[in-house]
NUDO-59739 format. One record per residue (C-alpha): x, y, z; residue number from 1. Coordinates in steps of 0.1 Angstrom, whole numbers. Layout:
<node xx="X" yy="Y" zz="Z" pos="NUM"/>
...
! end
This chain:
<node xx="-144" yy="-110" zz="-160" pos="1"/>
<node xx="-123" yy="-95" zz="-132" pos="2"/>
<node xx="-90" yy="-79" zz="-141" pos="3"/>
<node xx="-61" yy="-77" zz="-113" pos="4"/>
<node xx="-29" yy="-56" zz="-117" pos="5"/>
<node xx="-2" yy="-74" zz="-95" pos="6"/>
<node xx="28" yy="-55" zz="-85" pos="7"/>
<node xx="59" yy="-77" zz="-79" pos="8"/>
<node xx="94" yy="-70" zz="-68" pos="9"/>
<node xx="124" yy="-92" zz="-85" pos="10"/>
<node xx="95" yy="-116" zz="-97" pos="11"/>
<node xx="80" yy="-123" zz="-62" pos="12"/>
<node xx="45" yy="-109" zz="-60" pos="13"/>
<node xx="39" yy="-86" zz="-32" pos="14"/>
<node xx="15" yy="-93" zz="-3" pos="15"/>
<node xx="-9" yy="-62" zz="-15" pos="16"/>
<node xx="-12" yy="-80" zz="-46" pos="17"/>
<node xx="-25" yy="-112" zz="-27" pos="18"/>
<node xx="-48" yy="-90" zz="-9" pos="19"/>
<node xx="-62" yy="-80" zz="-39" pos="20"/>
<node xx="-73" yy="-116" zz="-48" pos="21"/>
<node xx="-90" yy="-119" zz="-17" pos="22"/>
<node xx="-109" yy="-87" zz="-21" pos="23"/>
<node xx="-122" yy="-97" zz="-53" pos="24"/>
<node xx="-133" yy="-131" zz="-41" pos="25"/>
<node xx="-154" yy="-117" zz="-14" pos="26"/>
<node xx="-168" yy="-85" zz="-35" pos="27"/>
<node xx="-176" yy="-98" zz="-68" pos="28"/>
<node xx="-186" yy="-128" zz="-89" pos="29"/>
<node xx="-166" yy="-140" zz="-119" pos="30"/>
<node xx="-134" yy="-153" zz="-133" pos="31"/>
<node xx="-104" yy="-138" zz="-120" pos="32"/>
<node xx="-76" yy="-128" zz="-144" pos="33"/>
<node xx="-45" yy="-116" zz="-126" pos="34"/>
<node xx="-16" yy="-99" zz="-147" pos="35"/>
<node xx="19" yy="-84" zz="-142" pos="36"/>
<node xx="42" yy="-68" zz="-165" pos="37"/>
<node xx="78" yy="-79" zz="-164" pos="38"/>
<node xx="105" yy="-106" zz="-173" pos="39"/>
<node xx="99" yy="-133" zz="-147" pos="40"/>
<node xx="70" yy="-133" zz="-121" pos="41"/>
<node xx="60" yy="-162" zz="-96" pos="42"/>
<node xx="26" yy="-164" zz="-109" pos="43"/>
<node xx="19" yy="-199" zz="-91" pos="44"/>
<node xx="14" yy="-180" zz="-58" pos="45"/>
<node xx="-15" yy="-162" zz="-75" pos="46"/>
<node xx="-34" yy="-197" zz="-80" pos="47"/>
<node xx="-30" yy="-203" zz="-44" pos="48"/>
<node xx="-51" yy="-173" zz="-34" pos="49"/>
<node xx="-79" yy="-175" zz="-59" pos="50"/>
<node xx="-67" yy="-164" zz="-95" pos="51"/>
<node xx="-82" yy="-184" zz="-124" pos="52"/>
<node xx="-58" yy="-172" zz="-148" pos="53"/>
<node xx="-24" yy="-154" zz="-148" pos="54"/>
<node xx="-12" yy="-134" zz="-180" pos="55"/>
<node xx="27" yy="-121" zz="-180" pos="56"/>
<node xx="29" yy="-94" zz="-200" pos="57"/>
<node xx="66" yy="-100" zz="-207" pos="58"/>
<node xx="93" yy="-76" zz="-214" pos="59"/>
<node xx="132" yy="-77" zz="-211" pos="60"/>
<node xx="132" yy="-46" zz="-197" pos="61"/>
<node xx="128" yy="-48" zz="-159" pos="62"/>
<node xx="130" yy="-10" zz="-150" pos="63"/>
<node xx="98" yy="4" zz="-164" pos="64"/>
<node xx="83" yy="38" zz="-155" pos="65"/>
<node xx="45" yy="38" zz="-148" pos="66"/>
<node xx="39" yy="55" zz="-184" pos="67"/>
<node xx="54" yy="22" zz="-198" pos="68"/>
<node xx="37" yy="-4" zz="-176" pos="69"/>
<node xx="4" yy="15" zz="-184" pos="70"/>
<node xx="10" yy="14" zz="-223" pos="71"/>
<node xx="16" yy="-22" zz="-219" pos="72"/>
<node xx="-14" yy="-28" zz="-199" pos="73"/>
<node xx="-35" yy="-9" zz="-226" pos="74"/>
<node xx="-25" yy="-32" zz="-253" pos="75"/>
<node xx="-38" yy="-62" zz="-231" pos="76"/>
<node xx="-68" yy="-52" zz="-218" pos="77"/>
<node xx="-83" yy="-36" zz="-250" pos="78"/>
<node xx="-84" yy="-72" zz="-264" pos="79"/>
<node xx="-105" yy="-87" zz="-234" pos="80"/>
<node xx="-138" yy="-83" zz="-222" pos="81"/>
<node xx="-132" yy="-72" zz="-188" pos="82"/>
<node xx="-158" yy="-56" zz="-166" pos="83"/>
<node xx="-141" yy="-51" zz="-133" pos="84"/>
<node xx="-103" yy="-36" zz="-130" pos="85"/>
<node xx="-86" yy="-38" zz="-96" pos="86"/>
<node xx="-54" yy="-21" zz="-87" pos="87"/>
<node xx="-32" yy="-17" zz="-58" pos="88"/>
<node xx="-35" yy="16" zz="-41" pos="89"/>
<node xx="-1" yy="20" zz="-40" pos="90"/>
<node xx="21" yy="52" zz="-56" pos="91"/>
<node xx="27" yy="33" zz="-86" pos="92"/>
<node xx="-8" yy="15" zz="-86" pos="93"/>
<node xx="-29" yy="46" zz="-85" pos="94"/>
<node xx="-9" yy="60" zz="-113" pos="95"/>
<node xx="-13" yy="33" zz="-136" pos="96"/>
<node xx="-51" yy="31" zz="-126" pos="97"/>
<node xx="-57" yy="64" zz="-136" pos="98"/>
<node xx="-41" yy="60" zz="-170" pos="99"/>
<node xx="-58" yy="29" zz="-178" pos="100"/>
<node xx="-93" yy="41" zz="-168" pos="101"/>
<node xx="-88" yy="73" zz="-188" pos="102"/>
<node xx="-77" yy="53" zz="-218" pos="103"/>
<node xx="-108" yy="27" zz="-215" pos="104"/>
<node xx="-132" yy="57" zz="-203" pos="105"/>
<node xx="-139" yy="39" zz="-171" pos="106"/>
<node xx="-150" yy="56" zz="-139" pos="107"/>
<node xx="-126" yy="52" zz="-112" pos="108"/>
<node xx="-127" yy="51" zz="-75" pos="109"/>
<node xx="-94" yy="52" zz="-58" pos="110"/>
<node xx="-83" yy="41" zz="-20" pos="111"/>
<node xx="-111" yy="16" zz="-14" pos="112"/>
<node xx="-111" yy="7" zz="23" pos="113"/>
<node xx="-144" yy="-13" zz="25" pos="114"/>
<node xx="-174" yy="-27" zz="8" pos="115"/>
<node xx="-208" yy="-39" zz="16" pos="116"/>
<node xx="-239" yy="-52" zz="-5" pos="117"/>
<node xx="-270" yy="-34" zz="3" pos="118"/>
<node xx="-302" yy="-39" zz="-16" pos="119"/>
<node xx="-284" yy="-56" zz="-45" pos="120"/>
<node xx="-259" yy="-28" zz="-47" pos="121"/>
<node xx="-221" yy="-29" zz="-41" pos="122"/>
<node xx="-212" yy="2" zz="-20" pos="123"/>
<node xx="-174" yy="14" zz="-17" pos="124"/>
<node xx="-161" yy="32" zz="12" pos="125"/>
<node xx="-134" yy="57" zz="6" pos="126"/>
<node xx="-114" yy="86" zz="26" pos="127"/>
<node xx="-122" yy="121" zz="12" pos="128"/>
<node xx="-111" yy="156" zz="23" pos="129"/>
<node xx="-76" yy="144" zz="32" pos="130"/>
<node xx="-88" yy="114" zz="51" pos="131"/>
<node xx="-108" yy="137" zz="76" pos="132"/>
<node xx="-141" yy="118" zz="64" pos="133"/>
<node xx="-153" yy="88" zz="45" pos="134"/>
<node xx="-180" yy="85" zz="19" pos="135"/>
<node xx="-198" yy="53" zz="7" pos="136"/>
<node xx="-201" yy="54" zz="-33" pos="137"/>
<node xx="-220" yy="34" zz="-59" pos="138"/>
<node xx="-208" yy="30" zz="-95" pos="139"/>
<node xx="-238" yy="29" zz="-117" pos="140"/>
<node xx="-219" yy="13" zz="-148" pos="141"/>
<node xx="-211" yy="-23" zz="-156" pos="142"/>
<node xx="-177" yy="-16" zz="-164" pos="143"/>
<node xx="-153" yy="1" zz="-137" pos="144"/>
<node xx="-119" yy="7" zz="-120" pos="145"/>
<node xx="-108" yy="9" zz="-85" pos="146"/>
<node xx="-79" yy="8" zz="-64" pos="147"/>
<node xx="-77" yy="-10" zz="-30" pos="148"/>
<node xx="-56" yy="2" zz="-1" pos="149"/>
<node xx="-30" yy="-24" zz="16" pos="150"/>
<node xx="-34" yy="-40" zz="49" pos="151"/>
<node xx="-71" yy="-39" zz="45" pos="152"/>
<node xx="-82" yy="-72" zz="32" pos="153"/>
<node xx="-60" yy="-98" zz="47" pos="154"/>
<node xx="-51" yy="-126" zz="22" pos="155"/>
<node xx="-69" yy="-158" zz="23" pos="156"/>
<node xx="-58" yy="-189" zz="7" pos="157"/>
<node xx="-81" yy="-200" zz="-20" pos="158"/>
<node xx="-63" yy="-227" zz="-40" pos="159"/>
<node xx="-73" yy="-233" zz="-78" pos="160"/>
<node xx="-57" yy="-250" zz="-107" pos="161"/>
<node xx="-50" yy="-216" zz="-126" pos="162"/>
<node xx="-41" yy="-213" zz="-162" pos="163"/>
<node xx="-7" yy="-191" zz="-171" pos="164"/>
<node xx="-3" yy="-174" zz="-204" pos="165"/>
<node xx="26" yy="-151" zz="-217" pos="166"/>
<node xx="24" yy="-121" zz="-238" pos="167"/>
<node xx="49" yy="-103" zz="-254" pos="168"/>
<node xx="46" yy="-68" zz="-252" pos="169"/>
<node xx="63" yy="-37" zz="-263" pos="170"/>
<node xx="68" yy="-5" zz="-240" pos="171"/>
<node xx="61" yy="27" zz="-255" pos="172"/>
<node xx="76" yy="53" zz="-230" pos="173"/>
<node xx="85" yy="88" zz="-233" pos="174"/>
<node xx="100" yy="88" zz="-198" pos="175"/>
<node xx="128" yy="62" zz="-188" pos="176"/>
<node xx="136" yy="48" zz="-158" pos="177"/>
<node xx="173" yy="50" zz="-152" pos="178"/>
<node xx="181" yy="33" zz="-120" pos="179"/>
<node xx="162" yy="20" zz="-88" pos="180"/>
<node xx="178" yy="25" zz="-57" pos="181"/>
<node xx="172" yy="-6" zz="-35" pos="182"/>
<node xx="163" yy="0" zz="3" pos="183"/>
<node xx="190" yy="-13" zz="28" pos="184"/>
<node xx="186" yy="-51" zz="34" pos="185"/>
<node xx="161" yy="-59" zz="60" pos="186"/>
<node xx="141" yy="-29" zz="54" pos="187"/>
<node xx="104" yy="-32" zz="53" pos="188"/>
<node xx="83" yy="-11" zz="30" pos="189"/>
<node xx="61" yy="9" zz="50" pos="190"/>
<node xx="32" yy="7" zz="23" pos="191"/>
<node xx="30" yy="-33" zz="31" pos="192"/>
<node xx="41" yy="-31" zz="67" pos="193"/>
<node xx="16" yy="-45" zz="94" pos="194"/>
<node xx="34" yy="-24" zz="122" pos="195"/>
<node xx="51" yy="11" zz="116" pos="196"/>
<node xx="71" yy="31" zz="141" pos="197"/>
<node xx="73" yy="66" zz="127" pos="198"/>
<node xx="91" yy="97" zz="136" pos="199"/>
<node xx="85" yy="134" zz="130" pos="200"/>
<node xx="100" yy="166" zz="137" pos="201"/>
<node xx="105" yy="157" zz="173" pos="202"/>
<node xx="129" yy="133" zz="168" pos="203"/>
<node xx="155" yy="162" zz="165" pos="204"/>
<node xx="176" yy="150" zz="135" pos="205"/>
<node xx="191" yy="118" zz="118" pos="206"/>
<node xx="202" yy="102" zz="152" pos="207"/>
<node xx="169" yy="107" zz="166" pos="208"/>
<node xx="159" yy="76" zz="143" pos="209"/>
<node xx="182" yy="53" zz="159" pos="210"/>
<node xx="160" yy="44" zz="190" pos="211"/>
<node xx="130" yy="40" zz="166" pos="212"/>
<node xx="148" yy="19" zz="143" pos="213"/>
<node xx="155" yy="-4" zz="173" pos="214"/>
<node xx="120" yy="-5" zz="184" pos="215"/>
<node xx="110" yy="-14" zz="145" pos="216"/>
<node xx="136" yy="-41" zz="147" pos="217"/>
<node xx="122" yy="-57" zz="177" pos="218"/>
<node xx="86" yy="-54" zz="165" pos="219"/>
<node xx="93" yy="-67" zz="129" pos="220"/>
<node xx="81" yy="-34" zz="120" pos="221"/>
<node xx="87" yy="-6" zz="91" pos="222"/>
<node xx="102" yy="25" zz="99" pos="223"/>
<node xx="80" yy="58" zz="87" pos="224"/>
<node xx="86" yy="92" zz="89" pos="225"/>
<node xx="67" yy="127" zz="84" pos="226"/>
<node xx="72" yy="151" zz="58" pos="227"/>
<node xx="90" yy="175" zz="84" pos="228"/>
<node xx="118" yy="147" zz="91" pos="229"/>
<node xx="122" yy="138" zz="51" pos="230"/>
<node xx="125" yy="176" zz="42" pos="231"/>
<node xx="150" yy="181" zz="67" pos="232"/>
<node xx="170" yy="155" zz="52" pos="233"/>
<node xx="169" yy="128" zz="83" pos="234"/>
<node xx="156" yy="101" zz="65" pos="235"/>
<node xx="147" yy="89" zz="30" pos="236"/>
<node xx="117" yy="100" zz="12" pos="237"/>
<node xx="108" yy="62" zz="8" pos="238"/>
<node xx="100" yy="62" zz="44" pos="239"/>
<node xx="76" yy="91" zz="42" pos="240"/>
<node xx="37" yy="87" zz="55" pos="241"/>
<node xx="14" yy="113" zz="44" pos="242"/>
<node xx="-4" yy="129" zz="12" pos="243"/>
<node xx="27" yy="136" zz="-6" pos="244"/>
<node xx="42" yy="103" zz="7" pos="245"/>
<node xx="28" yy="69" zz="10" pos="246"/>
<node xx="-7" yy="60" zz="25" pos="247"/>
<node xx="-7" yy="34" zz="51" pos="248"/>
<node xx="-31" yy="9" zz="69" pos="249"/>
<node xx="-11" yy="-9" zz="95" pos="250"/>
<node xx="-25" yy="-28" zz="124" pos="251"/>
<node xx="-4" yy="-8" zz="146" pos="252"/>
<node xx="12" yy="27" zz="141" pos="253"/>
<node xx="35" yy="42" zz="168" pos="254"/>
<node xx="38" yy="80" zz="159" pos="255"/>
<node xx="70" yy="93" zz="178" pos="256"/>
<node xx="74" yy="131" zz="177" pos="257"/>
<node xx="47" yy="138" zz="153" pos="258"/>
<node xx="24" yy="166" zz="160" pos="259"/>
<node xx="-3" yy="154" zz="135" pos="260"/>
<node xx="-6" yy="180" zz="107" pos="261"/>
<node xx="-33" yy="173" zz="85" pos="262"/>
<node xx="-10" yy="162" zz="55" pos="263"/>
<node xx="6" yy="132" zz="78" pos="264"/>
<node xx="-30" yy="123" zz="92" pos="265"/>
<node xx="-41" yy="118" zz="55" pos="266"/>
<node xx="-15" yy="91" zz="51" pos="267"/>
<node xx="-20" yy="71" zz="83" pos="268"/>
<node xx="-55" yy="77" zz="101" pos="269"/>
<node xx="-71" yy="45" zz="84" pos="270"/>
<node xx="-44" yy="22" zz="108" pos="271"/>
<node xx="-63" yy="0" zz="130" pos="272"/>
<node xx="-45" yy="11" zz="163" pos="273"/>
<node xx="-26" yy="42" zz="168" pos="274"/>
<node xx="-1" yy="50" zz="196" pos="275"/>
<node xx="13" yy="86" zz="199" pos="276"/>
<node xx="40" yy="96" zz="220" pos="277"/>
<node xx="45" yy="133" zz="224" pos="278"/>
<node xx="60" yy="157" zz="248" pos="279"/>
<node xx="32" yy="183" zz="238" pos="280"/>
<node xx="-3" yy="174" zz="254" pos="281"/>
<node xx="-19" yy="193" zz="228" pos="282"/>
<node xx="-7" yy="180" zz="199" pos="283"/>
<node xx="-31" yy="170" zz="171" pos="284"/>
<node xx="-21" yy="135" zz="170" pos="285"/>
<node xx="-39" yy="126" zz="202" pos="286"/>
<node xx="-72" yy="135" zz="186" pos="287"/>
<node xx="-70" yy="104" zz="165" pos="288"/>
<node xx="-48" yy="83" zz="187" pos="289"/>
<node xx="-61" yy="50" zz="205" pos="290"/>
<node xx="-35" yy="55" zz="232" pos="291"/>
<node xx="-14" yy="85" zz="239" pos="292"/>
<node xx="17" yy="90" zz="259" pos="293"/>
<node xx="26" yy="127" zz="269" pos="294"/>
<node xx="63" yy="123" zz="276" pos="295"/>
<node xx="98" yy="124" zz="260" pos="296"/>
<node xx="102" yy="99" zz="233" pos="297"/>
<node xx="137" yy="93" zz="242" pos="298"/>
<node xx="128" yy="78" zz="275" pos="299"/>
<node xx="95" yy="61" zz="263" pos="300"/>
<node xx="108" yy="45" zz="231" pos="301"/>
<node xx="139" yy="26" zz="247" pos="302"/>
<node xx="120" yy="16" zz="276" pos="303"/>
<node xx="94" yy="2" zz="254" pos="304"/>
<node xx="120" yy="-17" zz="235" pos="305"/>
<node xx="136" yy="-31" zz="263" pos="306"/>
<node xx="101" yy="-45" zz="278" pos="307"/>
<node xx="92" yy="-60" zz="243" pos="308"/>
<node xx="125" yy="-77" zz="246" pos="309"/>
<node xx="120" yy="-92" zz="278" pos="310"/>
<node xx="86" yy="-103" zz="266" pos="311"/>
<node xx="102" yy="-120" zz="235" pos="312"/>
<node xx="129" yy="-135" zz="257" pos="313"/>
<node xx="156" yy="-115" zz="236" pos="314"/>
<node xx="172" yy="-104" zz="270" pos="315"/>
! end
């Protein structure tokens, strides 16, 4: 049996959660049980993408720290004969995966980006050395846990007549989550975005993100940032991409004024297509970029925005 932890926001399953169902269907054989922790979840959507069962670990408290979520999951998985545990490779998902796998004494592979079957063995690919290299690994036990990066396995419909179950759980936590600050309306989470327009030290200040936000708006993209821009206070930490921020794998990553420090590359180098805009021709970002523009971002980004508007017929 396969167990998949599904993240949700305000009761709606995240796109990445649906991706995990597609990954499980393609990589493994067996019944899939999806489960979430919370008060209300639109579980029906999980059945549209391949879940055989959905278990809601019910709690009245909607603001729960990772410790509390993991403790709630422990009480559930301890009673079930699950062999494979799959978690999203988000900041929250990786934390919970580590806690649950330690509790169950399971081997854990984090940040899976690919899998293949070779000589009856299932191999998993994941980044190492801060994303500078990849390794293929095989797990030699029947029971194990993995986390999978977002935007790697596009969700595919696979409708089933699933069964729903609700289990009341008590939340044990030493750390209390007091409040959650919501993003501005319309903002897209960089962790799930298919297109990201990201800014670094080269934007020069908070106002430097304005043209990037305009470009992101016409592209339907999320706005990302390097650690330097976040540390300077130019944009909120929720936008940070990198080793101490969020790990992303969008279809298109546009890096504006980002030099390409190792910390940042670790969080975005698995992007399908990388476009770099930087005045410094020796910037490290150009070494991994598919397309590079050596120029002033304040000239290129507005011009790019206008051209895209013309193509979309918005002008």
